[in-house]
All heavy atoms as an XYZ file, in Angstrom:
694
protein
N       0.816     -1.189      0.000
C       0.000      0.001      0.000
C       0.862      1.257      0.000
O       0.497      2.254     -0.588
C      -0.919     -0.038      1.222
C      -1.929      1.063      1.246
S      -3.110      0.795     -0.066
C      -4.192      2.116      0.229
N       2.027      1.208      0.628
C       2.907      2.358      0.718
C       3.446      2.760     -0.657
O       3.659      3.931     -0.921
C       4.046      2.062      1.690
C       4.810      3.309      2.054
O       4.365      4.419      1.797
N       5.970      3.120      2.647
N       3.656      1.777     -1.535
C       4.170      2.061     -2.874
C       3.165      2.899     -3.658
O       3.532      3.859     -4.338
C       4.488      0.744     -3.623
C       4.866      1.012     -5.065
C       5.572     -0.024     -2.904
N       1.889      2.569     -3.550
C       0.866      3.309     -4.284
C       0.683      4.715     -3.734
O       0.431      5.654     -4.488
C      -0.468      2.561     -4.267
C      -0.427      1.309     -5.106
C      -0.543      0.065     -4.512
C      -0.248      1.384     -6.473
C      -0.498     -1.075     -5.277
C      -0.191      0.247     -7.249
C      -0.319     -0.999     -6.649
N       0.794      4.879     -2.429
C       0.648      6.221     -1.870
C       1.826      7.102     -2.280
O       1.662      8.295     -2.515
C       0.522      6.165     -0.344
O       1.703      5.655      0.242
N       3.032      6.529     -2.384
C       4.185      7.293     -2.863
C       4.063      7.617     -4.351
O       4.511      8.663     -4.797
C       5.485      6.530     -2.612
C       5.878      6.533     -1.153
O       5.462      7.401     -0.391
N       6.670      5.552     -0.767
N       3.474      6.715     -5.107
C       3.317      6.920     -6.540
C       2.348      8.063     -6.832
O       2.542      8.824     -7.774
C       2.817      5.634     -7.208
C       2.705      5.645     -8.720
C       4.080      5.842     -9.346
C       2.084      4.375     -9.212
N       1.338      8.210     -6.015
C       0.328      9.243     -6.233
C       0.595     10.519     -5.448
O      -0.220     11.427     -5.440
C      -1.057      8.689     -5.881
C      -1.500      7.486     -6.707
C      -2.823      6.951     -6.201
C      -1.599      7.843     -8.169
N       1.722     10.599     -4.792
C       2.071     11.772     -4.006
C       2.300     12.973     -4.921
O       2.916     12.851     -5.982
C       3.335     11.493     -3.198
O       3.836     12.657     -2.627
N       1.830     14.165     -4.536
C       2.041     15.342     -5.391
C       3.504     15.776     -5.484
O       3.872     16.529     -6.377
C       1.204     16.429     -4.737
C       0.706     15.891     -3.470
C       1.000     14.443     -3.395
N       4.354     15.314     -4.596
C       5.769     15.681     -4.620
C       6.634     14.638     -5.305
O       7.853     14.731     -5.269
C       6.271     15.910     -3.193
C       5.562     17.066     -2.530
O       5.192     18.025     -3.185
N       5.359     16.957     -1.236
N       6.032     13.675     -5.933
C       6.740     12.628     -6.631
C       7.365     13.184     -7.921
O       6.814     14.070     -8.569
C       5.746     11.512     -6.967
C       6.418     10.286     -7.529
O       7.626     10.243     -7.692
N       5.618      9.280     -7.821
N       8.524     12.667     -8.311
C       9.197     13.128     -9.532
C       8.351     12.859    -10.777
O       8.288     13.690    -11.677
C      10.556     12.454     -9.678
C      11.577     12.935     -8.693
C      12.910     12.263     -8.917
C      13.917     12.733     -7.893
N      15.230     12.112     -8.093
N       7.685     11.710    -10.802
C       6.835     11.379    -11.947
C       5.665     12.353    -12.047
O       5.340     12.841    -13.130
C       6.321      9.943    -11.835
C       5.381      9.484    -12.939
C       6.109      9.473    -14.275
C       4.803      8.127    -12.618
N       5.060     12.670    -10.932
C       3.938     13.602    -10.920
C       4.384     14.992    -11.360
O       3.699     15.658    -12.143
C       3.308     13.673     -9.514
O       3.010     12.361     -9.075
C       2.059     14.499     -9.520
N       5.528     15.439    -10.879
C       6.060     16.742    -11.295
C       6.349     16.777    -12.789
O       6.069     17.769    -13.457
C       7.317     17.087    -10.501
C       7.014     17.449     -9.071
O       5.919     17.871     -8.750
N       7.996     17.261     -8.210
N       6.926     15.691    -13.305
C       7.221     15.611    -14.735
C       5.940     15.667    -15.562
O       5.861     16.400    -16.554
C       7.999     14.330    -15.047
C       8.185     14.089    -16.509
C       9.093     14.835    -17.239
C       7.428     13.130    -17.171
C       9.257     14.623    -18.596
C       7.579     12.920    -18.523
C       8.496     13.657    -19.237
N       4.934     14.911    -15.164
C       3.675     14.893    -15.903
C       2.966     16.248    -15.833
O       2.352     16.694    -16.802
C       2.764     13.786    -15.375
C       3.230     12.364    -15.666
C       2.322     11.353    -14.987
C       3.301     12.111    -17.158
N       3.087     16.922    -14.691
C       2.490     18.240    -14.551
C       3.167     19.242    -15.491
O       2.498     20.014    -16.171
C       2.594     18.717    -13.117
C       1.948     20.051    -12.861
C       2.087     20.485    -11.417
O       2.939     19.989    -10.688
N       1.250     21.405    -11.003
N       4.483     19.221    -15.544
C       5.212     20.132    -16.435
C       4.932     19.800    -17.901
O       4.837     20.694    -18.736
C       6.695     20.092    -16.141
C       7.010     20.740    -14.800
C       8.475     20.835    -14.559
C       8.760     21.245    -13.150
N       8.704     22.650    -12.906
N       4.777     18.533    -18.209
C       4.428     18.114    -19.562
C       3.047     18.643    -19.951
O       2.834     19.113    -21.077
C       4.472     16.592    -19.675
C       4.368     15.991    -21.048
C       5.576     16.402    -21.892
C       4.288     14.486    -20.952
N       2.114     18.617    -19.012
C       0.783     19.156    -19.253
C       0.848     20.670    -19.463
O       0.174     21.216    -20.334
C      -0.135     18.836    -18.081
C      -1.560     19.288    -18.287
S      -2.579     19.109    -16.832
C      -1.881     20.345    -15.768
N       1.684     21.357    -18.688
C       1.857     22.797    -18.849
C       2.391     23.129    -20.241
O       1.934     24.071    -20.878
C       2.818     23.357    -17.804
C       2.280     23.452    -16.404
C       3.137     23.578    -15.327
C       0.922     23.416    -16.128
C       2.673     23.677    -14.028
C       0.443     23.504    -14.841
C       1.318     23.641    -13.793
O       0.841     23.735    -12.525
N       3.345     22.362    -20.709
C       3.924     22.603    -22.035
C       2.880     22.365    -23.124
O       2.802     23.117    -24.100
C       5.184     21.739    -22.245
C       5.655     21.781    -23.680
C       6.283     22.193    -21.304
N       2.066     21.335    -22.964
C       0.999     21.090    -23.928
C      -0.016     22.228    -23.953
O      -0.465     22.661    -25.020
N      -0.360     22.727    -22.779
C      -1.290     23.848    -22.670
C      -0.688     25.107    -23.302
O      -1.362     25.834    -24.022
C      -1.623     24.063    -21.196
C      -2.609     25.157    -20.906
C      -3.848     25.201    -21.533
C      -2.311     26.154    -19.993
C      -4.755     26.203    -21.263
C      -3.209     27.161    -19.708
C      -4.435     27.171    -20.348
O      -5.321     28.170    -20.070
N       0.587     25.341    -23.058
C       1.266     26.495    -23.665
C       1.324     26.373    -25.181
O       1.186     27.366    -25.890
C       2.672     26.633    -23.104
C       2.782     27.321    -21.767
C       4.196     27.221    -21.240
C       2.354     28.756    -21.875
N       1.525     25.169    -25.666
C       1.554     24.938    -27.103
C       0.213     25.307    -27.727
O       0.155     25.954    -28.778
C       1.900     23.487    -27.397
C       2.151     23.228    -28.848
O       2.392     24.138    -29.619
N       2.087     21.968    -29.227
N      -0.871     24.931    -27.064
C      -2.195     25.276    -27.546
C      -2.411     26.792    -27.533
O      -2.928     27.361    -28.502
C      -3.260     24.583    -26.690
C      -4.707     24.809    -27.085
C      -4.977     24.194    -28.449
C      -5.627     24.218    -26.048
N      -1.993     27.464    -26.456
C      -2.107     28.920    -26.391
C      -1.287     29.585    -27.499
O      -1.729     30.551    -28.119
C      -1.634     29.433    -25.030
C      -2.562     29.227    -23.851
C      -1.883     29.678    -22.562
C      -3.860     29.967    -24.048
N      -0.087     29.062    -27.749
C       0.771     29.638    -28.784
C       0.129     29.502    -30.171
O       0.136     30.441    -30.958
C       2.133     28.956    -28.778
C       3.077     29.546    -29.766
C       3.824     30.664    -29.627
C       3.343     29.054    -31.086
N       4.550     30.898    -30.769
C       4.268     29.921    -31.676
C       2.895     27.960    -31.812
C       4.751     29.725    -32.960
C       3.367     27.765    -33.097
C       4.296     28.645    -33.654
N      -0.443     28.344    -30.444
C      -1.083     28.127    -31.751
C      -2.267     29.064    -31.929
O      -2.433     29.678    -32.991
C      -1.509     26.650    -31.902
C      -0.275     25.774    -32.070
C      -2.459     26.456    -33.078
C      -0.552     24.286    -32.027
N      -3.073     29.216    -30.884
C      -4.257     30.078    -30.985
C      -3.859     31.539    -31.179
O      -4.444     32.244    -32.009
C      -5.153     29.905    -29.738
C      -5.790     28.517    -29.757
C      -6.214     30.981    -29.661
C      -6.491     28.149    -28.483
N      -2.863     32.004    -30.426
C      -2.509     33.423    -30.506
C      -1.619     33.756    -31.694
O      -1.437     34.929    -32.003
C      -1.824     33.894    -29.212
O      -0.700     33.073    -28.935
C      -2.791     33.871    -28.050
N      -1.058     32.774    -32.364
C      -0.237     33.087    -33.527
C      -0.943     32.747    -34.839
O      -0.306     32.772    -35.892
C       1.115     32.377    -33.445
O       0.954     30.992    -33.406
N      -2.217     32.457    -34.797
C      -2.950     32.216    -36.041
C      -2.956     33.445    -36.938
O      -2.719     33.318    -38.134
C      -4.372     31.741    -35.744
C      -4.489     30.256    -35.426
C      -5.934     29.902    -35.114
C      -3.968     29.385    -36.527
N      -3.236     34.646    -36.412
C      -2.961     35.794    -37.277
C      -1.438     35.972    -37.315
O      -0.821     36.235    -36.284
C      -3.650     36.961    -36.585
C      -3.929     36.521    -35.208
C      -3.857     35.034    -35.180
N      -0.836     35.769    -38.456
C       0.624     35.696    -38.544
C       1.333     36.943    -38.048
O       2.517     36.900    -37.746
C       1.044     35.401    -39.983
C       0.689     33.998    -40.471
C       1.112     33.830    -41.917
C       1.344     32.945    -39.613
N       0.620     38.037    -37.917
C       1.240     39.274    -37.428
C       1.663     39.125    -35.970
O       2.661     39.690    -35.550
C       0.257     40.453    -37.594
C      -0.013     40.661    -39.083
C       0.775     41.707    -36.950
C      -1.129     41.618    -39.373
N       0.942     38.319    -35.204
C       1.216     38.212    -33.765
C       2.162     37.072    -33.403
O       2.340     36.781    -32.224
C      -0.102     38.011    -32.990
O      -0.703     36.785    -33.404
C      -1.047     39.160    -33.215
N       2.790     36.458    -34.381
C       3.644     35.300    -34.069
C       4.878     35.702    -33.255
O       5.349     34.925    -32.424
C       4.031     34.536    -35.352
C       4.496     33.125    -35.014
C       5.061     35.275    -36.146
C       4.550     32.209    -36.191
N       5.376     36.893    -33.431
C       6.528     37.345    -32.645
C       6.182     37.492    -31.176
O       6.908     37.029    -30.295
N       5.058     38.130    -30.896
C       4.622     38.291    -29.506
C       4.251     36.944    -28.888
O       4.515     36.709    -27.704
C       3.434     39.246    -29.442
N       3.676     36.058    -29.676
C       3.317     34.730    -29.181
C       4.553     33.934    -28.789
O       4.588     33.288    -27.744
C       2.558     33.944    -30.245
O       1.448     34.630    -30.691
N       5.562     33.988    -29.624
C       6.793     33.253    -29.345
C       7.513     33.827    -28.133
O       8.029     33.076    -27.292
C       7.702     33.276    -30.581
O       6.963     32.760    -31.697
C       8.945     32.443    -30.374
N       7.521     35.139    -28.009
C       8.133     35.776    -26.845
C       7.418     35.365    -25.566
O       8.050     35.037    -24.560
C       8.098     37.302    -26.994
O       8.734     37.664    -28.211
C       8.793     37.979    -25.846
N       6.096     35.356    -25.592
C       5.313     34.959    -24.423
C       5.536     33.481    -24.092
O       5.620     33.099    -22.921
C       3.839     35.228    -24.664
N       5.659     32.656    -25.123
C       5.927     31.228    -24.902
C       7.268     31.024    -24.215
O       7.362     30.285    -23.228
C       5.899     30.486    -26.244
C       6.218     28.999    -26.187
C       5.055     28.225    -25.617
C       6.571     28.496    -27.569
N       8.319     31.665    -24.713
C       9.639     31.541    -24.105
C       9.644     32.029    -22.659
O      10.230     31.401    -21.782
C      10.690     32.306    -24.901
C      11.096     31.644    -26.187
C      11.504     32.399    -27.264
C      11.090     30.274    -26.339
C      11.881     31.816    -28.465
C      11.455     29.669    -27.514
C      11.857     30.446    -28.568
O      12.224     29.855    -29.741
N       8.980     33.154    -22.407
C       8.930     33.708    -21.063
C       8.263     32.725    -20.094
O       8.764     32.469    -19.006
C       8.162     35.032    -21.092
C       7.847     35.594    -19.737
C       8.820     36.253    -18.990
C       6.569     35.470    -19.185
C       8.527     36.772    -17.742
C       6.273     35.980    -17.944
C       7.255     36.633    -17.225
O       6.975     37.136    -15.990
N       7.145     32.170    -20.502
C       6.396     31.276    -19.621
C       7.122     29.945    -19.421
O       7.145     29.412    -18.316
C       4.987     31.046    -20.184
O       4.414     32.307    -20.526
C       4.106     30.365    -19.167
N       7.734     29.419    -20.469
C       8.491     28.166    -20.325
C       9.689     28.379    -19.404
O      10.009     27.507    -18.589
C       8.932     27.630    -21.705
C       9.969     26.539    -21.570
C       7.739     27.123    -22.477
N      10.316     29.527    -19.491
C      11.431     29.829    -18.599
C      10.978     29.856    -17.143
O      11.679     29.367    -16.256
C      12.055     31.165    -18.986
C      13.525     31.336    -18.666
C      14.340     30.363    -19.479
C      13.951     32.743    -18.942
N       9.800     30.399    -16.889
C       9.264     30.402    -15.531
C       8.973     28.983    -15.051
O       9.184     28.658    -13.888
C       7.998     31.257    -15.447
C       8.299     32.746    -15.485
C       7.086     33.554    -15.198
C       6.886     33.528    -13.710
N       6.193     34.650    -13.152
N       8.503     28.125    -15.942
C       8.228     26.732    -15.569
C       9.528     26.014    -15.242
O       9.619     25.280    -14.259
C       7.472     26.009    -16.704
C       6.055     26.561    -16.812
C       7.432     24.519    -16.467
C       5.293     26.051    -18.013
N      10.555     26.220    -16.043
C      11.835     25.556    -15.820
C      12.455     25.990    -14.495
O      13.054     25.186    -13.781
C      12.799     25.841    -17.002
C      14.212     25.418    -16.678
C      12.307     25.146    -18.252
N      12.275     27.260    -14.148
C      12.819     27.774    -12.888
C      11.923     27.475    -11.684
O      12.195     27.939    -10.592
C      13.003     29.278    -12.979
C      14.053     29.709    -13.948
C      14.147     31.198    -13.978
N      15.150     31.638    -14.922
C      15.268     32.883    -15.327
N      14.436     33.808    -14.882
N      16.200     33.211    -16.192
N      10.841     26.742    -11.894
C       9.859     26.413    -10.852
C       9.240     27.661    -10.242
O       8.977     27.729     -9.054
C      10.465     25.537     -9.758
C      10.739     24.147    -10.243
O       9.975     23.602    -11.040
N      11.833     23.569     -9.776
N       8.983     28.673    -11.049
C       8.347     29.909    -10.611
C       6.942     30.042    -11.186
O       6.366     31.116    -11.166
C       9.179     31.119    -11.061
C      10.560     31.172    -10.497
C      11.394     32.284    -11.093
O      10.895     32.997    -11.995
O      12.539     32.445    -10.663
N       6.397     28.935    -11.709
C       5.114     29.044    -12.383
C       3.995     29.331    -11.393
O       3.989     28.879    -10.271
C       4.793     27.782    -13.187
C       4.457     26.565    -12.353
C       5.635     25.658    -12.114
O       6.751     26.012    -12.448
O       5.410     24.581    -11.569
N       3.081     30.135    -11.867
C       1.873     30.440    -11.112
C       0.700     30.008    -11.971
O       0.499     28.822    -12.205
N      -0.022     30.978    -12.477
C      -1.084     30.701    -13.430
C      -0.494     30.807    -14.827
O      -0.043     31.872    -15.242
C      -2.229     31.695    -13.253
C      -2.914     31.580    -11.916
C      -2.697     32.508    -10.918
C      -3.761     30.509    -11.658
C      -3.320     32.392     -9.684
C      -4.382     30.384    -10.428
C      -4.164     31.325     -9.453
O      -4.778     31.205     -8.251
N      -0.506     29.710    -15.541
C       0.177     29.623    -16.828
C      -0.423     30.609    -17.833
O       0.305     31.379    -18.467
C       0.123     28.179    -17.372
C       0.768     27.210    -16.391
C       0.778     28.088    -18.738
C       2.219     27.464    -16.121
N      -1.721     30.603    -17.988
C      -2.355     31.484    -18.977
C      -2.179     32.953    -18.598
O      -1.957     33.797    -19.461
C      -3.839     31.151    -19.111
N      -2.261     33.250    -17.312
C      -2.104     34.638    -16.859
C      -0.698     35.145    -17.169
O      -0.524     36.257    -17.681
C      -2.371     34.703    -15.361
C      -2.379     36.073    -14.785
C      -2.726     36.024    -13.301
C      -2.719     37.389    -12.689
N      -3.051     37.354    -11.258
N       0.322     34.330    -16.888
C       1.696     34.713    -17.199
C       1.901     34.861    -18.708
O       2.575     35.779    -19.170
C       2.685     33.682    -16.651
C       2.784     33.714    -15.146
O       2.416     34.735    -14.541
O       3.229     32.699    -14.576
N       1.318     33.945    -19.471
C       1.465     33.973    -20.919
C       0.874     35.260    -21.499
O       1.526     35.968    -22.269
C       0.779     32.750    -21.538
C       0.888     32.688    -23.037
C       1.998     32.123    -23.643
C      -0.119     33.197    -23.851
C       2.107     32.065    -25.020
C      -0.023     33.146    -25.221
C       1.087     32.578    -25.807
O       1.191     32.531    -27.166
N      -0.360     35.574    -21.119
C      -1.010     36.754    -21.689
C      -0.423     38.054    -21.152
O      -0.423     39.065    -21.855
C      -2.524     36.689    -21.473
C      -3.192     35.701    -22.391
C      -3.797     34.570    -21.893
C      -3.182     35.895    -23.759
C      -4.395     33.654    -22.743
C      -3.783     34.991    -24.622
C      -4.386     33.867    -24.110
N       0.113     38.048    -19.948
C       0.795     39.238    -19.436
C       2.035     39.521    -20.281
O       2.286     40.660    -20.683
C       1.188     39.055    -17.972
C       1.868     40.304    -17.403
C       2.373     40.132    -15.988
N       1.341     39.650    -15.089
C       1.522     38.634    -14.236
N       2.677     38.034    -14.166
N       0.552     38.253    -13.453
N       2.811     38.489    -20.560
C       4.006     38.655    -21.386
C       3.629     39.024    -22.819
O       4.283     39.852    -23.451
C       4.831     37.377    -21.375
O       5.928     37.494    -22.235
N       2.570     38.428    -23.315
C       2.098     38.744    -24.666
C       1.753     40.218    -24.775
O       2.136     40.900    -25.727
C       0.868     37.884    -24.992
C       0.351     38.026    -26.392
C       0.871     37.241    -27.402
C      -0.647     38.927    -26.701
C       0.400     37.354    -28.706
C      -1.127     39.059    -27.985
C      -0.603     38.264    -28.992
N       1.049     40.720    -23.781
C       0.623     42.124    -23.772
C       1.818     43.066    -23.629
O       1.893     44.092    -24.307
C      -0.353     42.335    -22.628
C      -0.943     43.698    -22.539
C      -1.924     43.761    -21.383
C      -2.396     45.160    -21.120
N      -3.285     45.226    -19.957
N       2.769     42.718    -22.749
C       3.925     43.583    -22.511
C       4.839     43.676    -23.731
O       5.433     44.723    -23.987
C       4.740     43.080    -21.316
C       4.090     43.306    -19.990
C       4.890     42.686    -18.856
O       5.817     41.907    -19.089
N       4.525     43.027    -17.637
N       4.980     42.613    -24.465
C       5.935     42.565    -25.574
C       5.292     42.686    -26.944
O       5.974     42.499    -27.948
C       6.720     41.250    -25.503
C       7.519     41.144    -24.237
O       8.217     42.067    -23.866
N       7.389     40.026    -23.545
N       4.007     43.001    -27.000
C       3.304     42.979    -28.285
C       3.882     43.963    -29.296
O       4.214     43.587    -30.420
C       1.811     43.249    -28.079
C       1.032     43.198    -29.348
C       0.728     41.979    -29.922
C       0.621     44.359    -29.982
C       0.014     41.917    -31.103
C      -0.090     44.308    -31.164
C      -0.395     43.081    -31.726
N       4.029     45.211    -28.922
C       4.492     46.224    -29.881
C       5.909     45.945    -30.372
O       6.192     45.955    -31.569
C       4.435     47.616    -29.251
C       3.040     48.141    -29.075
C       3.045     49.522    -28.476
C       1.638     50.017    -28.223
N       1.634     51.340    -27.599
N       6.811     45.681    -29.433
C       8.211     45.467    -29.796
C       8.376     44.199    -30.640
O       9.061     44.205    -31.652
C       9.059     45.378    -28.537
C      10.526     45.204    -28.817
C      11.329     45.098    -27.535
O      10.781     45.000    -26.452
N      12.638     45.099    -27.666
N       7.734     43.111    -30.224
C       7.879     41.846    -30.950
C       7.221     41.921    -32.324
O       7.732     41.346    -33.286
C       7.280     40.711    -30.136
N       6.116     42.631    -32.444
C       5.444     42.758    -33.734
C       6.289     43.576    -34.705
O       6.396     43.227    -35.882
C       4.057     43.393    -33.553
O       3.316     42.607    -32.618
C       3.308     43.436    -34.859
N       6.912     44.648    -34.220
C       7.782     45.448    -35.093
C       8.951     44.613    -35.598
O       9.289     44.650    -36.790
C       8.323     46.657    -34.326
C       7.310     47.732    -34.084
C       7.913     48.855    -33.277
C       6.859     49.878    -32.882
N       7.424     50.923    -32.005
N       9.570     43.852    -34.717
C      10.706     43.022    -35.117
C      10.260     41.923    -36.076
O      10.942     41.616    -37.058
C      11.410     42.437    -33.880
C      12.074     43.560    -33.095
C      12.418     41.372    -34.272
C      12.637     43.145    -31.766
N       9.089     41.325    -35.828
C       8.600     40.243    -36.676
C       8.259     40.751    -38.081
O       8.518     40.066    -39.064
C       7.383     39.576    -36.039
C       6.747     38.570    -36.923
C       5.569     38.689    -37.572
C       7.276     37.291    -37.296
N       5.326     37.570    -38.308
C       6.354     36.692    -38.158
C       8.445     36.604    -36.989
C       6.555     35.442    -38.707
C       8.629     35.342    -37.544
C       7.699     34.779    -38.384
N       7.710     41.951    -38.177
C       7.336     42.477    -39.479
C       8.546     42.830    -40.330
O       8.472     42.793    -41.559
C       6.419     43.691    -39.324
C       5.019     43.386    -38.823
C       4.230     44.668    -38.628
C       4.282     42.450    -39.766
N       9.653     43.166    -39.683
C      10.882     43.477    -40.430
C      11.422     42.183    -41.016
O      11.747     42.030    -42.127
C      11.927     44.133    -39.518
C      11.433     45.513    -39.135
C      13.270     44.218    -40.209
C      12.280     46.203    -38.120
């Protein structure tokens, strides 16, 4: 019984890996949706990198909130660079 309780523990390495994998899948979906108008692909990619970096550093909070905050902050600069 102890093996199963350790397997389902939220602090287990497998659980952490699967959680981060789910976050990456969710971010991929957000990136695809926000970069469908090709003009916004620069801001989408910048927001994706920012959010993935937060996940890697274990600083993640709300994934979508962080993604859209970064998207909004970098929209003008990333769009200008992407259009060039």
